[in-house]
N, C-alpha and C positions, 0 to 999 in steps of 0.2 A: 687808131686807124687799122684796120685788121690786116693782118699779114702784111707788115711793113717790109719793104725791102731797098737795101742800098746797094748799088752795083756800079762797079767802073767795066766797060765794055771789054777792055781788054784783059784784065786780073781775077774776077772773080765778083761775087754778090754774098750780101750778109741777109738773111732772111730772120725776122722775126716775128714766130707763130703767134696766132691769136692777135687780142688787141692793144697797142702800144702808142700812148699818149706821147706824140713829138711835141706838142704845141711849145715855143719857145725852142728848140734846141739845135742848136749849130751843128746839125749833123755833120757836115765838110770838116768840122774841128773833131769830132767825136769818133767817127767812122773812116780809117784809113785802110785803103786795099792796094796794094804794089805787087810785084811778080811774084809768085808764092807765099806771100804772106800778106797778114791782116791785122790789126790793132781797133781795140775799142776800148775808149778811154786812155788814150796814149798815156805816158809820164806828165806830170803838170796838166793835165786835165782832171775836175773835181769829179770824181765817179760817184755817183746819188747811189742811194740804199737799194740792197738787192730786190730787184723784179720791179724798180721803176726807173723812167727813161730809157734808156738803152742797154742797161746792166740787167738784162734777163736772156734766158736760154735764146739760143740762136742757132741756126743751120748755117755754115759756112762752106761755100763752094769756089776753090781756088781754081781757074781755069790755065790749063797747058803746063801742067806739072809734069816734067818729064826727067828720067834718069840723067846723072851727068855723066858727059864721056870723059876721058882721059886728060881733056885741058879743063877741065870742069864746067864745060859749057853744058847747058840744058837741052837735050834735042829730041826731038821724035823719034820714036822708034818702033817696029812692029815684030820685036824680038820678044817673044812671051816669057822668055825664061826671066829676062833683063827685067821686064815689067813686073812678074811675080813677085819679084826680090826687091823691085823697087816699093811695091803696094805694102809689102809687109813691114820697108824702112819707115814709110808712113805711116802705117798703124803705130809701130813704137814711137813714133815721133810724139804723139798725142799725150796732153798732160793728161792726169788718171781723170779728173771731172770732165774726160769727154768722151766722146762714142765716135767709133770709125764707122761710116755710112755708105760710101761708094768709092771706089777709084776707077774711072773709064779708060780703059785700054785704048780705046779709039780717039777720043780727043784729050786724054789727059786730065781731065778736070776729077779732082777731089772734094770730096764732099765730109764732113763729119758735124756733129753735135757737139755745141759747148754750152756747159750751164755757167749762170749769172754767177758774178764773183761776190764774195762776202766783205772783200777786201773794202 
């Protein structure tokens, strides 16, 4: 399948650029998308070799990622200073094998690219 994508309408999406063989995959078991987090091949799931199945480079977009307030609730804000600090924190939260793409101050969507796992 070309440019295969898995989306949770509220929380985000994972896109796999190029051709992906999804035959026989239980995608609902392999890809988990929740508020401000995602997981591909969670613990206990057999991960195929790098480049096969969904163990390949992916672009992740998490929806409505907002900075937390004093009560640790994540709330939408238009405060440019807070959003810039939050974007900096998001950039720093990424593992070394990933690349920041964008943080949209208008809708809170955070996009980044991750490379396939060797593990």
